[in-house]
Structures are given as structure tokens and as C-alpha cells.
All heavy atoms as TSV, in Angstrom:
chain	resi	resn	atom	element	x	y	z
A	1	MET	N	N	12.766	-15.303	-1.537
A	1	MET	CA	C	12.483	-13.934	-1.171
A	1	MET	C	C	13.286	-13.607	0.026
A	1	MET	O	O	13.224	-14.326	1.070
A	1	MET	CB	C	10.957	-13.778	-0.920
A	1	MET	CG	C	10.564	-12.430	-0.384
A	1	MET	SD	S	8.775	-12.209	-0.149
A	1	MET	CE	C	8.221	-12.302	-1.811
A	2	ARG	N	N	13.971	-12.477	0.004
A	2	ARG	CA	C	14.753	-11.983	1.133
A	2	ARG	C	C	14.434	-10.563	1.418
A	2	ARG	O	O	14.277	-9.750	0.501
A	2	ARG	CB	C	16.270	-12.145	0.866
A	2	ARG	CG	C	16.683	-13.608	0.755
A	2	ARG	CD	C	18.178	-13.648	0.479
A	2	ARG	NE	N	18.542	-15.010	0.139
A	2	ARG	CZ	C	19.188	-15.818	0.928
A	2	ARG	NH1	N	19.596	-15.411	2.102
A	2	ARG	NH2	N	19.466	-17.031	0.541
A	3	ALA	N	N	14.373	-10.218	2.681
A	3	ALA	CA	C	14.019	-8.842	3.090
A	3	ALA	C	C	14.840	-8.483	4.317
A	3	ALA	O	O	15.392	-9.364	5.031
A	3	ALA	CB	C	12.541	-8.705	3.373
A	4	SER	N	N	14.946	-7.226	4.560
A	4	SER	CA	C	15.617	-6.688	5.743
A	4	SER	C	C	14.686	-5.743	6.493
A	4	SER	O	O	13.695	-5.247	5.877
A	4	SER	CB	C	16.895	-5.925	5.342
A	4	SER	OG	O	17.764	-6.697	4.669
A	5	GLU	N	N	14.968	-5.443	7.759
A	5	GLU	CA	C	14.148	-4.482	8.449
A	5	GLU	C	C	14.129	-3.177	7.705
A	5	GLU	O	O	15.159	-2.724	7.201
A	5	GLU	CB	C	14.656	-4.284	9.865
A	5	GLU	CG	C	14.485	-5.519	10.734
A	5	GLU	CD	C	14.935	-5.321	12.132
A	5	GLU	OE1	O	15.234	-4.197	12.586
A	5	GLU	OE2	O	15.131	-6.368	12.831
A	6	GLY	N	N	12.971	-2.548	7.570
A	6	GLY	CA	C	12.845	-1.292	6.888
A	6	GLY	C	C	12.379	-1.445	5.447
A	6	GLY	O	O	11.950	-0.495	4.841
A	7	ASP	N	N	12.518	-2.671	4.879
A	7	ASP	CA	C	12.028	-2.868	3.528
A	7	ASP	C	C	10.465	-2.866	3.555
A	7	ASP	O	O	9.837	-2.999	4.614
A	7	ASP	CB	C	12.445	-4.234	2.999
A	7	ASP	CG	C	13.949	-4.319	2.656
A	7	ASP	OD1	O	14.578	-3.267	2.622
A	7	ASP	OD2	O	14.400	-5.428	2.478
A	8	GLN	N	N	9.877	-2.666	2.394
A	8	GLN	CA	C	8.439	-2.710	2.242
A	8	GLN	C	C	8.031	-4.018	1.602
A	8	GLN	O	O	8.704	-4.531	0.715
A	8	GLN	CB	C	7.920	-1.555	1.418
A	8	GLN	CG	C	8.036	-0.236	2.039
A	8	GLN	CD	C	7.509	0.864	1.166
A	8	GLN	OE1	O	7.465	0.769	-0.066
A	8	GLN	NE2	N	7.143	1.979	1.797
A	9	LEU	N	N	6.958	-4.588	2.067
A	9	LEU	CA	C	6.356	-5.792	1.498
A	9	LEU	C	C	5.073	-5.347	0.805
A	9	LEU	O	O	4.196	-4.793	1.423
A	9	LEU	CB	C	6.032	-6.791	2.618
A	9	LEU	CG	C	5.649	-8.199	2.142
A	9	LEU	CD1	C	6.744	-8.841	1.304
A	9	LEU	CD2	C	5.289	-9.042	3.350
A	10	VAL	N	N	4.984	-5.625	-0.485
A	10	VAL	CA	C	3.832	-5.212	-1.251
A	10	VAL	C	C	3.077	-6.472	-1.657
A	10	VAL	O	O	3.576	-7.316	-2.375
A	10	VAL	CB	C	4.270	-4.433	-2.538
A	10	VAL	CG1	C	3.024	-4.040	-3.357
A	10	VAL	CG2	C	5.130	-3.236	-2.208
A	11	GLN	N	N	1.825	-6.536	-1.212
A	11	GLN	CA	C	0.983	-7.674	-1.587
A	11	GLN	C	C	-0.040	-7.144	-2.641
A	11	GLN	O	O	-0.849	-6.251	-2.317
A	11	GLN	CB	C	0.207	-8.208	-0.376
A	11	GLN	CG	C	-0.601	-9.444	-0.713
A	11	GLN	CD	C	-1.230	-10.040	0.574
A	11	GLN	OE1	O	-1.265	-9.429	1.652
A	11	GLN	NE2	N	-1.749	-11.221	0.428
A	12	HIS	N	N	0.080	-7.673	-3.841
A	12	HIS	CA	C	-0.750	-7.169	-4.934
A	12	HIS	C	C	-2.165	-7.683	-4.808
A	12	HIS	O	O	-2.411	-8.790	-4.346
A	12	HIS	CB	C	-0.154	-7.650	-6.246
A	12	HIS	CG	C	1.237	-7.126	-6.519
A	12	HIS	ND1	N	1.467	-5.807	-6.729
A	12	HIS	CD2	C	2.443	-7.768	-6.504
A	12	HIS	CE1	C	2.807	-5.614	-6.881
A	12	HIS	NE2	N	3.387	-6.787	-6.716
A	13	GLY	N	N	-3.120	-6.803	-5.195
A	13	GLY	CA	C	-4.526	-7.173	-5.141
A	13	GLY	C	C	-4.814	-8.380	-6.018
A	13	GLY	O	O	-4.216	-8.515	-7.095
A	14	ARG	N	N	-5.704	-9.221	-5.567
A	14	ARG	CA	C	-5.987	-10.450	-6.323
A	14	ARG	C	C	-7.201	-10.373	-7.243
A	14	ARG	O	O	-7.383	-11.208	-8.101
A	14	ARG	CB	C	-6.171	-11.590	-5.380
A	14	ARG	CG	C	-4.923	-11.913	-4.597
A	14	ARG	CD	C	-5.180	-13.066	-3.672
A	14	ARG	NE	N	-4.039	-13.271	-2.783
A	14	ARG	CZ	C	-3.984	-14.171	-1.850
A	14	ARG	NH1	N	-5.030	-15.008	-1.672
A	14	ARG	NH2	N	-2.978	-14.286	-1.135
A	15	VAL	N	N	-8.047	-9.368	-7.021
A	15	VAL	CA	C	-9.266	-9.228	-7.826
A	15	VAL	C	C	-9.314	-7.752	-8.333
A	15	VAL	O	O	-8.726	-6.889	-7.750
A	15	VAL	CB	C	-10.552	-9.546	-7.050
A	15	VAL	CG1	C	-10.568	-11.019	-6.623
A	15	VAL	CG2	C	-10.672	-8.682	-5.792
A	16	VAL	N	N	-10.050	-7.579	-9.381
A	16	VAL	CA	C	-10.236	-6.242	-9.957
A	16	VAL	C	C	-10.772	-5.305	-8.947
A	16	VAL	O	O	-11.730	-5.572	-8.224
A	16	VAL	CB	C	-11.174	-6.314	-11.220
A	16	VAL	CG1	C	-11.451	-4.914	-11.698
A	16	VAL	CG2	C	-10.559	-7.142	-12.281
A	17	GLY	N	N	-10.137	-4.144	-8.815
A	17	GLY	CA	C	-10.584	-3.110	-7.868
A	17	GLY	C	C	-9.900	-3.218	-6.473
A	17	GLY	O	O	-10.082	-2.267	-5.719
A	18	GLN	N	N	-9.242	-4.312	-6.182
A	18	GLN	CA	C	-8.565	-4.432	-4.911
A	18	GLN	C	C	-7.181	-3.819	-5.014
A	18	GLN	O	O	-6.412	-4.129	-5.895
A	18	GLN	CB	C	-8.450	-5.932	-4.516
A	18	GLN	CG	C	-7.883	-6.166	-3.104
A	18	GLN	CD	C	-7.822	-7.636	-2.833
A	18	GLN	OE1	O	-7.570	-8.483	-3.652
A	18	GLN	NE2	N	-7.993	-7.964	-1.575
A	19	HIS	N	N	-6.909	-2.889	-4.070
A	19	HIS	CA	C	-5.597	-2.191	-4.097
A	19	HIS	C	C	-4.502	-3.056	-3.527
A	19	HIS	O	O	-4.710	-3.979	-2.736
A	19	HIS	CB	C	-5.724	-0.900	-3.276
A	19	HIS	CG	C	-6.746	0.015	-3.843
A	19	HIS	ND1	N	-6.513	0.818	-4.991
A	19	HIS	CD2	C	-7.991	0.360	-3.424
A	19	HIS	CE1	C	-7.599	1.485	-5.212
A	19	HIS	NE2	N	-8.479	1.270	-4.295
A	20	ASP	N	N	-3.239	-2.704	-3.891
A	20	ASP	CA	C	-2.103	-3.327	-3.268
A	20	ASP	C	C	-2.085	-2.963	-1.773
A	20	ASP	O	O	-2.443	-1.856	-1.410
A	20	ASP	CB	C	-0.798	-2.849	-3.961
A	20	ASP	CG	C	-0.658	-3.349	-5.392
A	20	ASP	OD1	O	-1.483	-4.208	-5.778
A	20	ASP	OD2	O	0.245	-2.882	-6.079
A	21	GLN	N	N	-1.544	-3.874	-0.978
A	21	GLN	CA	C	-1.410	-3.610	0.445
A	21	GLN	C	C	0.088	-3.511	0.774
A	21	GLN	O	O	0.838	-4.465	0.470
A	21	GLN	CB	C	-2.074	-4.750	1.226
A	21	GLN	CG	C	-2.224	-4.475	2.671
A	21	GLN	CD	C	-3.074	-5.533	3.336
A	21	GLN	OE1	O	-3.057	-6.698	2.936
A	21	GLN	NE2	N	-3.792	-5.149	4.353
A	22	VAL	N	N	0.487	-2.396	1.296
A	22	VAL	CA	C	1.918	-2.161	1.575
A	22	VAL	C	C	2.117	-2.195	3.085
A	22	VAL	O	O	1.397	-1.581	3.824
A	22	VAL	CB	C	2.353	-0.816	0.999
A	22	VAL	CG1	C	3.823	-0.522	1.297
A	22	VAL	CG2	C	2.091	-0.738	-0.500
A	23	SER	N	N	3.163	-2.906	3.469
A	23	SER	CA	C	3.520	-2.957	4.907
A	23	SER	C	C	5.059	-2.808	4.976
A	23	SER	O	O	5.754	-2.993	4.017
A	23	SER	CB	C	3.036	-4.268	5.542
A	23	SER	OG	O	3.602	-5.388	4.829
A	24	GLU	N	N	5.473	-2.510	6.189
A	24	GLU	CA	C	6.955	-2.337	6.453
A	24	GLU	C	C	7.437	-3.560	7.262
A	24	GLU	O	O	6.766	-3.957	8.228
A	24	GLU	CB	C	7.230	-1.055	7.222
A	24	GLU	CG	C	8.686	-0.896	7.548
A	24	GLU	CD	C	8.951	0.373	8.416
A	24	GLU	OE1	O	8.062	1.158	8.666
A	24	GLU	OE2	O	10.102	0.493	8.837
A	25	VAL	N	N	8.566	-4.089	6.842
A	25	VAL	CA	C	9.157	-5.219	7.563
A	25	VAL	C	C	9.794	-4.614	8.847
A	25	VAL	O	O	10.713	-3.791	8.752
A	25	VAL	CB	C	10.189	-5.993	6.752
A	25	VAL	CG1	C	10.867	-7.075	7.585
A	25	VAL	CG2	C	9.582	-6.559	5.452
A	26	VAL	N	N	9.361	-5.010	10.009
A	26	VAL	CA	C	9.911	-4.540	11.265
A	26	VAL	C	C	10.769	-5.570	11.944
A	26	VAL	O	O	11.555	-5.216	12.816
A	26	VAL	CB	C	8.770	-4.027	12.233
A	26	VAL	CG1	C	8.152	-2.779	11.646
A	26	VAL	CG2	C	7.809	-5.073	12.558
A	27	GLN	N	N	10.626	-6.860	11.524
A	27	GLN	CA	C	11.488	-7.894	12.123
A	27	GLN	C	C	11.523	-9.044	11.129
A	27	GLN	O	O	10.489	-9.460	10.626
A	27	GLN	CB	C	10.964	-8.328	13.458
A	27	GLN	CG	C	11.814	-9.372	14.131
A	27	GLN	CD	C	11.229	-9.812	15.497
A	27	GLN	OE1	O	10.049	-9.547	15.788
A	27	GLN	NE2	N	12.022	-10.454	16.305
A	28	VAL	N	N	12.732	-9.578	10.889
A	28	VAL	CA	C	12.918	-10.753	10.062
A	28	VAL	C	C	13.050	-11.976	10.982
A	28	VAL	O	O	13.946	-11.958	11.867
A	28	VAL	CB	C	14.174	-10.669	9.168
A	28	VAL	CG1	C	14.399	-11.919	8.365
A	28	VAL	CG2	C	14.043	-9.428	8.254
A	29	LEU	N	N	12.111	-12.890	10.893
A	29	LEU	CA	C	12.080	-14.035	11.791
A	29	LEU	C	C	12.777	-15.291	11.252
A	29	LEU	O	O	13.125	-16.171	11.998
A	29	LEU	CB	C	10.676	-14.355	12.189
A	29	LEU	CG	C	9.886	-13.187	12.863
A	29	LEU	CD1	C	8.418	-13.536	13.008
A	29	LEU	CD2	C	10.539	-12.908	14.217
A	30	GLY	N	N	12.987	-15.335	9.924
A	30	GLY	CA	C	13.643	-16.473	9.281
A	30	GLY	C	C	15.142	-16.264	9.166
A	30	GLY	O	O	15.684	-15.135	9.358
A	31	PRO	N	N	15.871	-17.310	8.863
A	31	PRO	CA	C	17.327	-17.171	8.695
A	31	PRO	C	C	17.700	-16.432	7.423
A	31	PRO	O	O	17.064	-16.580	6.384
A	31	PRO	CB	C	17.793	-18.637	8.639
A	31	PRO	CG	C	16.626	-19.404	8.138
A	31	PRO	CD	C	15.381	-18.675	8.641
A	32	GLU	N	N	18.745	-15.619	7.523
A	32	GLU	CA	C	19.323	-14.953	6.346
A	32	GLU	C	C	18.370	-14.134	5.523
A	32	GLU	O	O	18.391	-14.117	4.295
A	32	GLU	CB	C	20.069	-15.990	5.465
A	32	GLU	CG	C	21.190	-16.667	6.235
A	32	GLU	CD	C	21.861	-17.758	5.363
A	32	GLU	OE1	O	21.590	-17.867	4.159
A	32	GLU	OE2	O	22.661	-18.502	5.963
A	33	GLY	N	N	17.409	-13.455	6.145
A	33	GLY	CA	C	16.474	-12.615	5.456
A	33	GLY	C	C	15.245	-13.280	4.849
A	33	GLY	O	O	14.467	-12.671	4.148
A	34	ASN	N	N	15.124	-14.583	5.128
A	34	ASN	CA	C	14.011	-15.307	4.635
A	34	ASN	C	C	12.766	-15.180	5.571
A	34	ASN	O	O	12.923	-14.838	6.699
A	34	ASN	CB	C	14.361	-16.825	4.507
A	34	ASN	CG	C	15.325	-17.034	3.352
A	34	ASN	OD1	O	15.103	-16.659	2.256
A	34	ASN	ND2	N	16.495	-17.597	3.645
A	35	PRO	N	N	11.546	-15.457	5.011
A	35	PRO	CA	C	10.333	-15.375	5.822
A	35	PRO	C	C	10.386	-16.400	6.937
A	35	PRO	O	O	11.113	-17.358	6.839
A	35	PRO	CB	C	9.249	-15.712	4.824
A	35	PRO	CG	C	9.833	-15.594	3.454
A	35	PRO	CD	C	11.303	-15.775	3.612
A	36	PRO	N	N	9.515	-16.197	7.931
A	36	PRO	CA	C	8.451	-15.207	8.033
A	36	PRO	C	C	8.968	-13.884	8.510
A	36	PRO	O	O	10.097	-13.737	9.008
A	36	PRO	CB	C	7.486	-15.826	9.069
A	36	PRO	CG	C	8.402	-16.651	9.955
A	36	PRO	CD	C	9.493	-17.157	9.042
A	37	TYR	N	N	8.135	-12.852	8.302
A	37	TYR	CA	C	8.436	-11.471	8.676
A	37	TYR	C	C	7.315	-10.873	9.602
A	37	TYR	O	O	6.168	-11.214	9.426
A	37	TYR	CB	C	8.494	-10.561	7.445
A	37	TYR	CG	C	9.385	-11.061	6.323
A	37	TYR	CD1	C	8.872	-11.326	5.088
A	37	TYR	CD2	C	10.766	-11.219	6.583
A	37	TYR	CE1	C	9.694	-11.796	4.071
A	37	TYR	CE2	C	11.602	-11.628	5.561
A	37	TYR	CZ	C	11.100	-11.949	4.324
A	37	TYR	OH	O	11.904	-12.393	3.348
A	38	ARG	N	N	7.767	-10.140	10.565
A	38	ARG	CA	C	6.760	-9.309	11.276
A	38	ARG	C	C	6.654	-8.002	10.558
A	38	ARG	O	O	7.706	-7.312	10.249
A	38	ARG	CB	C	7.233	-9.021	12.731
A	38	ARG	CG	C	6.233	-8.157	13.524
A	38	ARG	CD	C	6.714	-7.877	14.980
A	38	ARG	NE	N	7.019	-9.078	15.662
A	38	ARG	CZ	C	6.104	-9.835	16.343
A	38	ARG	NH1	N	4.806	-9.492	16.314
A	38	ARG	NH2	N	6.428	-10.900	16.970
A	39	VAL	N	N	5.462	-7.614	10.173
A	39	VAL	CA	C	5.225	-6.399	9.348
A	39	VAL	C	C	4.249	-5.439	10.060
A	39	VAL	O	O	3.434	-5.876	10.831
A	39	VAL	CB	C	4.687	-6.772	7.910
A	39	VAL	CG1	C	5.728	-7.582	7.148
A	39	VAL	CG2	C	3.401	-7.499	7.975
A	40	ARG	N	N	4.393	-4.198	9.737
A	40	ARG	CA	C	3.484	-3.128	10.283
A	40	ARG	C	C	2.787	-2.520	9.108
A	40	ARG	O	O	3.423	-2.012	8.160
A	40	ARG	CB	C	4.256	-2.117	11.072
A	40	ARG	CG	C	3.336	-1.050	11.700
A	40	ARG	CD	C	4.095	-0.070	12.541
A	40	ARG	NE	N	4.788	-0.717	13.606
A	40	ARG	CZ	C	6.117	-0.592	13.822
A	40	ARG	NH1	N	6.863	0.134	13.091
A	40	ARG	NH2	N	6.666	-1.241	14.822
A	41	PHE	N	N	1.479	-2.481	9.167
A	41	PHE	CA	C	0.630	-1.864	8.071
A	41	PHE	C	C	0.487	-0.396	8.377
A	41	PHE	O	O	0.749	0.106	9.486
A	41	PHE	CB	C	-0.707	-2.570	8.025
A	41	PHE	CG	C	-0.551	-3.994	7.535
A	41	PHE	CD1	C	-0.433	-5.022	8.495
A	41	PHE	CD2	C	-0.538	-4.343	6.234
A	41	PHE	CE1	C	-0.278	-6.354	8.073
A	41	PHE	CE2	C	-0.462	-5.661	5.795
A	41	PHE	CZ	C	-0.285	-6.633	6.764
A	42	GLU	N	N	-0.023	0.342	7.364
A	42	GLU	CA	C	-0.143	1.798	7.447
A	42	GLU	C	C	-1.068	2.227	8.602
A	42	GLU	O	O	-0.901	3.297	9.156
A	42	GLU	CB	C	-0.674	2.349	6.135
A	42	GLU	CG	C	0.370	2.240	5.021
A	42	GLU	CD	C	-0.153	2.691	3.655
A	42	GLU	OE1	O	-1.411	2.925	3.486
A	42	GLU	OE2	O	0.655	2.819	2.729
A	43	ASP	N	N	-2.022	1.387	8.984
A	43	ASP	CA	C	-2.953	1.712	10.098
A	43	ASP	C	C	-2.352	1.392	11.438
A	43	ASP	O	O	-2.972	1.584	12.465
A	43	ASP	CB	C	-4.321	1.041	9.903
A	43	ASP	CG	C	-4.248	-0.474	9.991
A	43	ASP	OD1	O	-3.182	-1.052	10.257
A	43	ASP	OD2	O	-5.324	-1.077	9.858
A	44	GLY	N	N	-1.134	0.852	11.448
A	44	GLY	CA	C	-0.456	0.607	12.714
A	44	GLY	C	C	-0.468	-0.813	13.220
A	44	GLY	O	O	0.280	-1.188	14.120
A	45	HIS	N	N	-1.386	-1.662	12.686
A	45	HIS	CA	C	-1.466	-3.007	13.194
A	45	HIS	C	C	-0.287	-3.869	12.612
A	45	HIS	O	O	0.285	-3.539	11.569
A	45	HIS	CB	C	-2.827	-3.691	12.983
A	45	HIS	CG	C	-3.052	-4.326	11.631
A	45	HIS	ND1	N	-3.467	-3.669	10.529
A	45	HIS	CD2	C	-2.857	-5.625	11.265
A	45	HIS	CE1	C	-3.547	-4.504	9.521
A	45	HIS	NE2	N	-3.182	-5.711	9.900
A	46	GLU	N	N	0.091	-4.866	13.377
A	46	GLU	CA	C	1.221	-5.740	13.024
A	46	GLU	C	C	0.760	-7.166	12.792
A	46	GLU	O	O	-0.255	-7.545	13.407
A	46	GLU	CB	C	2.332	-5.645	14.044
A	46	GLU	CG	C	3.020	-4.346	14.152
A	46	GLU	CD	C	4.197	-4.322	15.092
A	46	GLU	OE1	O	4.551	-5.372	15.586
A	46	GLU	OE2	O	4.743	-3.229	15.320
A	47	ALA	N	N	1.470	-7.911	11.976
A	47	ALA	CA	C	1.123	-9.298	11.715
A	47	ALA	C	C	2.422	-10.022	11.368
A	47	ALA	O	O	3.428	-9.436	10.982
A	47	ALA	CB	C	0.171	-9.397	10.613
A	48	ILE	N	N	2.354	-11.319	11.462
A	48	ILE	CA	C	3.422	-12.220	11.009
A	48	ILE	C	C	3.026	-12.724	9.573
A	48	ILE	O	O	1.883	-13.239	9.449
A	48	ILE	CB	C	3.633	-13.416	11.934
A	48	ILE	CG1	C	3.901	-12.965	13.376
A	48	ILE	CG2	C	4.732	-14.329	11.383
A	48	ILE	CD1	C	5.210	-12.286	13.566
A	49	MET	N	N	3.895	-12.570	8.622
A	49	MET	CA	C	3.564	-12.960	7.282
A	49	MET	C	C	4.660	-13.835	6.681
A	49	MET	O	O	5.847	-13.593	6.867
A	49	MET	CB	C	3.396	-11.717	6.347
A	49	MET	CG	C	2.178	-10.907	6.595
A	49	MET	SD	S	1.940	-9.591	5.422
A	49	MET	CE	C	1.578	-10.499	3.951
A	50	SER	N	N	4.221	-14.852	5.952
A	50	SER	CA	C	5.079	-15.609	5.049
A	50	SER	C	C	4.574	-15.379	3.654
A	50	SER	O	O	3.628	-16.016	3.204
A	50	SER	CB	C	5.023	-17.108	5.421
A	50	SER	OG	O	5.577	-17.374	6.669
A	51	PRO	N	N	5.163	-14.403	2.942
A	51	PRO	CA	C	4.588	-13.978	1.681
A	51	PRO	C	C	4.553	-15.047	0.635
A	51	PRO	O	O	5.396	-15.942	0.551
A	51	PRO	CB	C	5.594	-12.848	1.217
A	51	PRO	CG	C	6.391	-12.523	2.428
A	51	PRO	CD	C	6.360	-13.711	3.309
A	52	GLY	N	N	3.510	-14.968	-0.184
A	52	GLY	CA	C	3.280	-15.880	-1.331
A	52	GLY	C	C	3.744	-15.201	-2.641
A	52	GLY	O	O	4.384	-14.192	-2.650
A	53	PRO	N	N	3.391	-15.876	-3.759
A	53	PRO	CA	C	3.826	-15.361	-5.082
A	53	PRO	C	C	3.193	-14.026	-5.440
A	53	PRO	O	O	3.656	-13.449	-6.432
A	53	PRO	CB	C	3.403	-16.491	-6.003
A	53	PRO	CG	C	2.343	-17.216	-5.294
A	53	PRO	CD	C	2.628	-17.074	-3.814
A	54	ASP	N	N	2.152	-13.569	-4.730
A	54	ASP	CA	C	1.522	-12.316	-5.052
A	54	ASP	C	C	2.181	-11.137	-4.335
A	54	ASP	O	O	1.656	-10.034	-4.347
A	54	ASP	CB	C	0.061	-12.353	-4.688
A	54	ASP	CG	C	-0.237	-12.641	-3.261
A	54	ASP	OD1	O	0.654	-13.210	-2.558
A	54	ASP	OD2	O	-1.335	-12.363	-2.782
A	55	CYS	N	N	3.320	-11.417	-3.665
A	55	CYS	CA	C	4.039	-10.383	-2.906
A	55	CYS	C	C	5.353	-10.045	-3.579
A	55	CYS	O	O	5.955	-10.839	-4.275
A	55	CYS	CB	C	4.310	-10.808	-1.473
A	55	CYS	SG	S	2.813	-10.971	-0.496
A	56	GLN	N	N	5.824	-8.808	-3.238
A	56	GLN	CA	C	7.112	-8.383	-3.751
A	56	GLN	C	C	7.762	-7.540	-2.659
A	56	GLN	O	O	7.090	-6.892	-1.877
A	56	GLN	CB	C	6.906	-7.531	-5.045
A	56	GLN	CG	C	7.747	-6.309	-5.193
A	56	GLN	CD	C	7.335	-5.496	-6.398
A	56	GLN	OE1	O	6.152	-5.430	-6.746
A	56	GLN	NE2	N	8.261	-4.843	-6.987
A	57	VAL	N	N	9.077	-7.607	-2.576
A	57	VAL	CA	C	9.843	-6.825	-1.578
A	57	VAL	C	C	10.412	-5.578	-2.295
A	57	VAL	O	O	11.034	-5.702	-3.338
A	57	VAL	CB	C	10.985	-7.669	-0.977
A	57	VAL	CG1	C	11.873	-6.798	-0.057
A	57	VAL	CG2	C	10.468	-8.836	-0.183
A	58	ARG	N	N	10.121	-4.417	-1.706
A	58	ARG	CA	C	10.757	-3.193	-2.149
A	58	ARG	C	C	11.860	-2.889	-1.111
A	58	ARG	O	O	11.592	-2.591	0.028
A	58	ARG	CB	C	9.821	-2.009	-2.122
A	58	ARG	CG	C	8.848	-1.987	-3.263
A	58	ARG	CD	C	8.160	-0.651	-3.265
A	58	ARG	NE	N	6.960	-0.772	-4.070
A	58	ARG	CZ	C	5.828	-0.068	-3.856
A	58	ARG	NH1	N	5.744	0.803	-2.901
A	58	ARG	NH2	N	4.786	-0.200	-4.638
A	59	HIS	N	N	13.099	-3.038	-1.553
A	59	HIS	CA	C	14.218	-2.878	-0.643
A	59	HIS	C	C	14.378	-1.387	-0.265
A	59	HIS	O	O	14.132	-0.509	-1.058
A	59	HIS	CB	C	15.501	-3.410	-1.256
A	59	HIS	CG	C	15.432	-4.917	-1.435
A	59	HIS	ND1	N	15.476	-5.792	-0.423
A	59	HIS	CD2	C	15.203	-5.610	-2.591
A	59	HIS	CE1	C	15.341	-7.035	-0.912
A	59	HIS	NE2	N	15.151	-6.949	-2.207
A	60	ARG	N	N	14.685	-1.150	0.971
A	60	ARG	CA	C	14.806	0.137	1.550
A	60	ARG	C	C	15.565	1.160	0.689
A	60	ARG	O	O	15.059	2.255	0.463
A	60	ARG	CB	C	15.444	0.062	2.950
A	60	ARG	CG	C	15.565	1.351	3.657
A	60	ARG	CD	C	16.203	1.207	5.014
A	60	ARG	NE	N	17.078	0.044	5.141
A	60	ARG	CZ	C	17.175	-0.734	6.182
A	60	ARG	NH1	N	16.454	-0.485	7.264
A	60	ARG	NH2	N	17.977	-1.777	6.186
A	61	GLU	N	N	16.677	0.779	0.177
A	61	GLU	CA	C	17.494	1.789	-0.622
A	61	GLU	C	C	16.759	2.176	-1.882
A	61	GLU	O	O	16.974	3.250	-2.364
A	61	GLU	CB	C	18.898	1.224	-0.912
A	61	GLU	CG	C	18.929	-0.038	-1.759
A	61	GLU	CD	C	18.829	-1.327	-0.928
A	61	GLU	OE1	O	18.669	-1.271	0.329
A	61	GLU	OE2	O	18.912	-2.410	-1.551
A	62	ILE	N	N	15.894	1.368	-2.424
A	62	ILE	CA	C	15.152	1.653	-3.637
A	62	ILE	C	C	14.060	2.660	-3.322
A	62	ILE	O	O	13.932	3.679	-4.012
A	62	ILE	CB	C	14.655	0.403	-4.355
A	62	ILE	CG1	C	15.783	-0.454	-4.852
A	62	ILE	CG2	C	13.718	0.766	-5.492
A	62	ILE	CD1	C	15.404	-1.812	-5.353
A	63	HIS	N	N	13.239	2.407	-2.295
A	63	HIS	CA	C	12.090	3.278	-2.086
A	63	HIS	C	C	12.492	4.522	-1.344
A	63	HIS	O	O	11.754	5.497	-1.351
A	63	HIS	CB	C	10.928	2.522	-1.401
A	63	HIS	CG	C	11.139	1.996	-0.049
A	63	HIS	ND1	N	11.076	2.711	1.049
A	63	HIS	CD2	C	11.440	0.741	0.331
A	63	HIS	CE1	C	11.357	1.978	2.143
A	63	HIS	NE2	N	11.558	0.748	1.722
A	64	GLU	N	N	13.666	4.650	-0.796
A	64	GLU	CA	C	14.175	5.916	-0.199
A	64	GLU	C	C	14.563	6.906	-1.260
A	64	GLU	O	O	14.540	8.096	-1.053
A	64	GLU	CB	C	15.357	5.643	0.738
A	64	GLU	CG	C	14.926	5.088	2.083
A	64	GLU	CD	C	16.055	4.867	3.041
A	64	GLU	OE1	O	17.240	4.981	2.593
A	64	GLU	OE2	O	15.822	4.597	4.212
A	65	GLN	N	N	14.888	6.396	-2.485
A	65	GLN	CA	C	15.345	7.353	-3.535
A	65	GLN	C	C	14.139	8.066	-4.175
A	65	GLN	O	O	14.286	9.052	-4.815
A	65	GLN	CB	C	16.045	6.516	-4.629
A	65	GLN	CG	C	17.387	5.946	-4.161
A	65	GLN	CD	C	17.993	5.066	-5.235
A	65	GLN	OE1	O	17.470	4.885	-6.288
A	65	GLN	NE2	N	19.161	4.562	-4.853
A	66	HIS	N	N	12.909	7.571	-3.975
A	66	HIS	CA	C	11.705	8.197	-4.587
A	66	HIS	C	C	11.085	9.230	-3.756
A	66	HIS	O	O	11.102	9.345	-2.677
A	66	HIS	CB	C	10.694	7.080	-4.958
A	66	HIS	CG	C	11.248	6.102	-5.948
A	66	HIS	ND1	N	11.218	6.352	-7.314
A	66	HIS	CD2	C	11.862	4.884	-5.810
A	66	HIS	CE1	C	11.786	5.355	-7.948
A	66	HIS	NE2	N	12.152	4.443	-7.003
């Protein structure tokens, strides 16, 4: 998984009724776009994440077109 600043990290809900959680990558801490990432959630809080298989990266150029 590779991400850049400004990309979105989507963590899919694991149980029925749980919504996807979307955050913005504000800093890439690993080499060459690899995790871990500092992310900012919609409510403004930030966290360090090393995404698992339930996550997907939406690259900035893709979600800017929508």
C-alpha cells in the first residue's frame, strides 16, 4: 500500500451497520509512500495508522474528479 499527502484512507466497516471511516493522509512516515501514516479524521483528530487489509487508499487525483 502506498499513499501520498492529501490521499484519503478508507477503513471499511467490519460488522453489519458499521460505516466506513474516511481520513486524510497528512504525513507519510514510511519510506517511498509506505505506512505508517499520520491521518486526520473528519472530526479533526489525528492518529498514526498502519493500515490493514480492511483499508483502501483513494488517491488524491481520483477523488478530486468527483
